[in-house]
N, C-alpha and C positions, 0 to 999 in steps of 0.2 A: 904097185898101183901108180898110175900116172897122175901127176898133179894137174889140177884144173887151172890154177892161177898162173898169170904171166908175171915176169919181173916188173916192178914199178917203173923201172927205167924205160920200158917199152910203151908206156902210156902215151896216147895221142892227145893233143890239146882240145880237140873237138869230136863230138859224137852226135848221132841223131838223138840218142836217149842215154842219159846217165842215171843209174840206179844206185842210191846210197843205202847200203845194207844188203845182206845176203841170206836173211832168214826166209820164213814162209812167204811174206809179201814180196820181197826182193827176188826170190827164186822163181816164183810164178811169173812175175813181170818180165824177168830176163828171158825165160823160156818162151813165153808167148810172143814177145816183141822181136826176139831173134828169129822165131819161126815166121814172123810176118815180114822179114827181110830188112829190119832196121839194124843200123850199126849201133850196138849196145855195149856199154861199159858198166861193170858192176864194181863198186868201191866198197871194200870191207876193212874196218879198222883193225880187226884181229888177223890171225895168220891161218894158213891152211893146215889142218891136222888130219893125217891119213889114218885109215884103219890100222891098228897096231901101235899107233903113236900116242894114244890117250894115256893119262897117268894111271898106273895100277899099284903104285907105292905111295905112302904118305909124303915122303920128301918130294916126289915128283908133283903130287897134287898141290902141296904147299907152294911150290914154285909157279903154279898156274893160277894162283890166287892174287887178284888185284882188289884192294880195299880202299875205298874213298869215303871220307867224311868231312865234316866242316874243318877239322883240324888235323886230319890224317890222310896220308896218301902213301900206300905201300904197294909193292909188287909191280910187275911189268904192265904197261898200258895195253899189251896184247895178251895178257893172261886169259885163260879160257873161262875162268869163273870171275865175274865182275860183281863185287858186293858193294852196294852203296849204303853206308850207315847214315841214317837220318834221325833228326830230333824226334820225329813222330812215328816213323816207320822205316824199316830196312827193306832193301830190294835186292834180289839176286837175279842177274841175267847172264846169258851166255855171250861169249866174245870169240868169234872165229868164222871161217868161211862155212856158212850153213846156219849161222846165228844160233838161236836158242834150241834148234832141233838137235844140235850136237849133244846137249847135256840135259834135255828134259826127259821125262819118263815115257814120252811117245804116246800118251793117252789121247785117243781120238774119239771124242764124244760130241754129239750134236745137242745144243741146248733144247729144252722143252719149248714148244711153240709159244708158250705164254711169255717167254723172254722177249720175243719180237713183237708182242702186242703193246709193249711199252712205247709211249709216244716220244721217248727220247730218240727213237730211230726215225729217219725220214720216211715219209709215207711211200715214196717210190720203191723203197727196199722191200716192202710187203706186197707191192702190186704188180711188178713187171715180170715176175716168174724167174728172174735170173739168179736169185739167191739159191733156189732149189737146184738149178743147173750147176751153180758154183759148188754146192756140196757133192753133186754127182761126180764132177771132174776131180774134186779133191779126193774123194774115195777111190777113184780110178787110178790116181797117181800115188797116193800114200798107202793104199791097200791095207787098212787096219784089219787085224785079225785077233781072235781070242786064243789064248794059249790052250792047246788041246790037252795039256797036262795039268791044267789049273787045279782040278779037284784033288790032285795028288800032292800039291805044294802045301807045306806046313803053315806058311804065313797066310795062305788063302783060308785054310781050315780053322786057324786060330780066330780069324775075324768072322768066319761063317758060324762058328759055334755061338758067338755073342749075338750075331744077327738072328739066328734061329730062336734063341731064348728070349730076345727082346721083341720078336715079331716083325723084324724088318727083312726086306728082300736082300739076298746076297747073289750077285751075278758076276759072271766073267766080264772082264773089261777089254774092249777092243784097243789094241795098241799098234803103233806103226812099227811092227817087228815081223820079220819073216820066220816062220816056224818050220820051214823046209827050204832046201836050196831052191832058188827060183831065179828067173829073169825078170827084173823089175821094169817099171814103166819107162825108164830111160834106156832100156835094152842092155842093162848091166847085170852081171851075175851077183846075187846076194846069197851069202851063206845062211845056214839054218841056225837059229838061236840055240845056245848051249845052256840056257837057264842059269847063267853066271850071276845075274842080279846087278850088273854094273852099268845099266843103261844111263844113269844120271851122271856118270863120270865120263861118258863117251864109250861107244861100243867098239871094242877091239876085235870082235868076232866078224863084224861086217853084216850083221843081221838086222840092225836097226835101219828103218827107212827114213833117213834124214833128207833134208834139202840138198845136202852135199852129194848124195848118191842118186838123186832123181832129177829135180828141176834144174839144178846147176849144170850137171854134165849134159843135159839136153840142150841147155842154152849154148854151151860151148860147142856142141856138135853142129849148131846152126849159126855159128859165127860170133857169138858174144865173147867179149874179152873180160876176164875177171882179174882184179888186182887186190892184193891184201896189203896190210900195214898203211892203208890210206884213210885217214880220219878227216871227215868233212866238218869244219868248224862253223861255216856260215855260207849263205848264198845271197845273191843280189840280182835284180833284174837289170839288164843292160838296155841301152837306148834303142837297140834294134829289136827288142822284144825277146831276145834269147836270155838264158840264165847263166850266171857265172858262179862256180863253186870255189871256195877257199879250202884247200886241202893241206893237211899236215902229213909229212912222211914219218911214220913211226918205226922204220927200220933202225936197228942199232947203228948200222953203218950208213944210214941214209944220207945222201949228199944234198937232198933238197929239204931245206928247213920248212918251206911252204911253197905251194904252187897253185895255179889256177887252171880250171877246166871249164869249158862251156858247151852248152847244148840247148836246142829249142825246147826239149822236154826233160824235166828233172822229176824223178820219182823218189821221194823220201820213204825209205823202208828200213830205217835204222832202229826200229823198235820204239816202244812208248817213250823211253828216256831219250834216245838219240834224236828221233825226228822232232820231238817237242823242243829239245834244246836248240837244234838248228834253226827252227822257225822263230823261237823266242829271240835268238841273236839277230836274225834277219829283221824282225819287228823292231828291235831296239835301234837298228840302223835305218829305219824308215819304211820298211815294207808294210803296206796297208793290209793287215789281216784282222780277223775278228778279235774283239776283246775277250772272247771266250777261250782264247788260246791258253793252254795250261790247266784249264778247269776240267771237271768231271773225271779226275783220276780215280780209278778203282783198283783195289787189291784183289778183285775177283772173289772176295770173301773166303780166302783160303789161308790155311796154316799148315805147318809141318809140326807134328807133336809125337809123343812116344807113350807107349804103355810099358812100364818097367816091372819085371818080376812076375810075368804071367805064369800060370800053373803049367800050361802046356808049352812045349818047345815051339818056337816061331821060325827060327832060322831065316832072319830077315837082314842079314849082312852078306853082301856080295862076296863071291870067291874069285872073281876076276877071270881073265883069259891071258895066258894059260892059267888053269885053275890052281888055287892055293891048296885045295883039298880035293881028293878023289871021291867019287860016289856021293856027292853032296850037291843037291839041286836047290836053287833059290827061286828060279823063275825070272821073268822080266821084272823091272822095277815095280810095276803094278800088274797084278794078275787078276784081281777081282775087287769088287766094291760093295759095300753095304749102302743101301739107299733108303733115306728117310724122306718120304713123300707127304705133301700136304696139299690136298685138292683146293683148300680154301685160300691159303696164303703162300704165294710163291717164295717169299723171303724166308720161310721156315724150312724150305727143302734143303737137304744136306746129302752130300756124297762123301763117303769115308772109304779111302782106298788103302789096300794092304801094301804099303811102300817097302822099299829095300834100300839100305844105305850102301854106297859103293865100297868095294873091298879096300880101297886106299885109305878109308877112314877107320878101318878096323883097329889099327894100333893105338889110335887116340881116343877111341870110344870110352875106355875107363876113365880117362882124364876129364872128358866132357861131362861126365855125370858126377864127379866129385863135388862140384859146388852145390849140388842138391842133397848133400848129406849121405850119399850112397857109397861111402868110402869102402865099407866092407866088401860090397859086391864088386866094386872097381878093383880092389886088391886081388880078389879071387880070380877075376878075369885076366889080370896081369899074369897070374900064375898059370891058369889053365887055358887061356886063349879065348877070344870072344866067340869062337864057334862051338865051344863046349861048356864054358862057364855061364854065369848069370846072363850074359848078353845073348846067349842062345835063346833066351826067353824075353827078348826085347822086341816089342811090336813097333814098327815105324808106321806112322799114320799120315797120309796126305788127305786133308779135308777141304772140300770146296763147297761154298754156299753163296750168299748174296750180301753185299754191303751197299752203302748209300752213294758210292761214287762221289764223295765230297772232298777229295783231296785236290790240291792245286799246286802246280809247278810254277816256280818263279826263277828268275836269274838272281843269284846272290854273288856279287863280285865276279860276274861273268860265268858262273858255274850253276848248273841245274840244282835246284833245291826243292824238296817237297814240303809243303805246308799243309798239315792236317792235324790241328791241335786235339781234336776229339777222336782220333783214330782208335786208340786203345779202348775207348768207351763205346765203340760201335756195338749195337745190339747183337750183331752176328757173332762176335767173339764170346759173349755170354752164352748164346745158344750152343755154339760149338763146344765150349768148355763143359757145359752140362751134359751134352750128348756123349762126348768122348769119355768123360769121367764115368758115366754109366756103362759104356761099352767095355772100357778097360777094367773097371771094377768087377763086372760080371765075369771077366776072364781071370779074376784073382790078382790083378796087377794094380799098380799105382800110376795115375795119369801124370805125365810130366810135360807141361806145356812148353817149357824152354830150358833145356839143361844148361844153357850158357847165360841164364838170367843174371848171375852174379858177376859177369864179366863185362867187357866193353859193349856187348850186345844189349845189356840193360833189359827193361821190361817192355820195350816197344814191340808191336806186332811186326811180322816180316812176311813178304810175299815173293813168290817166283813167277807170278802171273800178273805183272803190271799192265793195266789197260787205260786208255783214255789220254787226255791231254790235247789231242787234235781231233776231238770227237766229231762224227758226222751228224748233220742236222738238216732241217729244211732250208735254213738261210743263215746269214752271218750274225744274226742277232741271238741265235741259240747254239751255234756250233762253228767249227773251223773249216770243215770240208763238206761237200755235198755227198750224195749217195754213191757217186762214182770215185770219190777220193780227190776231186779237184778242190784246190784251196780257194776259199771265198776271198774276193777282193773288197775289203771294207771301204776302200776309197772310191769305189764306183757308185753310180747313181742307184743301181738296183741292189737289193739285199741278197739276191741269188747270183749276182755276177761273180765270175771266177777269174783268177790269174791264169791266163792262157799258158799251158805247158807245165804247170806246177801241180804235182799230185803228192798225196800221202797215202801209202798202202801198207799198213801193218797194224799191230794191235792198238796203236794210239788212236785210231779212228773209231774204236768201239766205245759207245757212250755210256755203258753200264756194265755191271757184273753179268757173267753168263751162267754161273752156277755149275759149270763144268770146265775142265781144262780147255784152254782156248785155241789150241793149234789148228783143229779142223775148221773152226769158224774163221780164223784169220786166213787160212788157205782158200776157203770158199769165197770170202769177200774179195780176195785178190783175183781169183778166177773170174768172178762177176765183174770186177772193175776192168779187167783186160777185155772182156767181151764188149763192154760199153766203149772202151778205148778204140777197139777195132771198128765199131760202128761209127763213132764220131770222126775217125780219121780215114775212113774208107779203106780199111785194111782187111786182110783175111789171114787166118792161120788155122791149122788143125790142132785140136786139143787132145787128139787120140794118142795113147801111149806109143812109144817107138817100138819098132820090131827089132828083135834080137839080131845082132850083126854076126 
């Protein structure tokens, strides 16, 4: 497979548009603006990982882990899995060309309409009809589908049994995965899913519909230039109205310790953590932005938990590709979900998904559960293997609900830090704990909220769905960007004035929890923002999928 990225040595000093980040927001923006004829550069701090290069052994996975905390920094700054240890909450994000799409479960769900009735959203978002069109375009390009074999998967049926007994709905989950060989929206061939269960470690089959196999190759086909190992630390407005980026070269043999790039249009799409940090640094240097910058961080009300010792076999540990076992199917990382609905109170709604752990984690699973007193089971699994011992009865649970979005990002010694003293006491976690304990107990197992609680992970909650920090709003008194992603200019005379040419288009602009996995909404908001960008700049582009070459 041909690499999309160019060597960093070939980067030009100026472009029409520079996009910082290559996840859903960055990928959509690059595709659309390249199609509109703009000279586009995409900067990604991570590296490009091709199908077949994702880790499928624990030593390889360990080498892809970067961990950052107040007093710790380990691993490569371009490691695929970026873990931020915080005093009040831990955060996991992806790092690589394609962003979080490389290592998420690919769950593509649309929030209930009640989520968008919240006045945290700008009124224009609900009125102009472009959000609906954004979802249509996102669906056309990511093509989420339900696993046709879902009903035969043991992890699906383990959760369904509990759902049936407790009176909750159990449905198949749409995921951005191809279940038959196909030509995708970028005109590229995608292989069929092999049910290996390794979506969250990176798909070595080529069946997962990531940004790296859709929007980014489409952008390159229309002239965009993609660069990896390029970390943007800050930006500033120049006297002529253009923008200058300060970039670090993260290549091991990089000759440039730091360099600058400029463009009349900058799109920050570095994710909730990256975009917020860049803007906080710019604000510290004098850029007039809203004092709401950093506020309204949400963990999307989600947790990863486990059911240990279920009566029935679950088989929720991936087997990888090539498979470590023959005649053994796990399914995609998420096959189905149990839905707890509440017509009266949105915050009480809960989605519980039948997760799967990547095969690379299999050797260390017994060790992970020792701190919780399950030494006997762990030793049995060391002898018999996690696919046949007690860990064949381990249910991995991805739960998503609603929190208060009360976290706040600040700069601490020039590094991003999350402050949310009451995070672990958020009502959502009490609700989730009670629901999951009931679900797991009904299946004859023990609910394990955090198998690593006795380690450096502590008892803080953790999230893989960070949202907010640059939240959209009606004006600069309540948020950081408008409904188009344009950054408010707090130094201007009007509260809705914006910095010309400066945008944020990623999960950081979402002002509240969604109650579902956010990838489809981030993509839809990016498609919507690009439609408005085209109108505002008298541009045109087609959003139709490419034809197979």
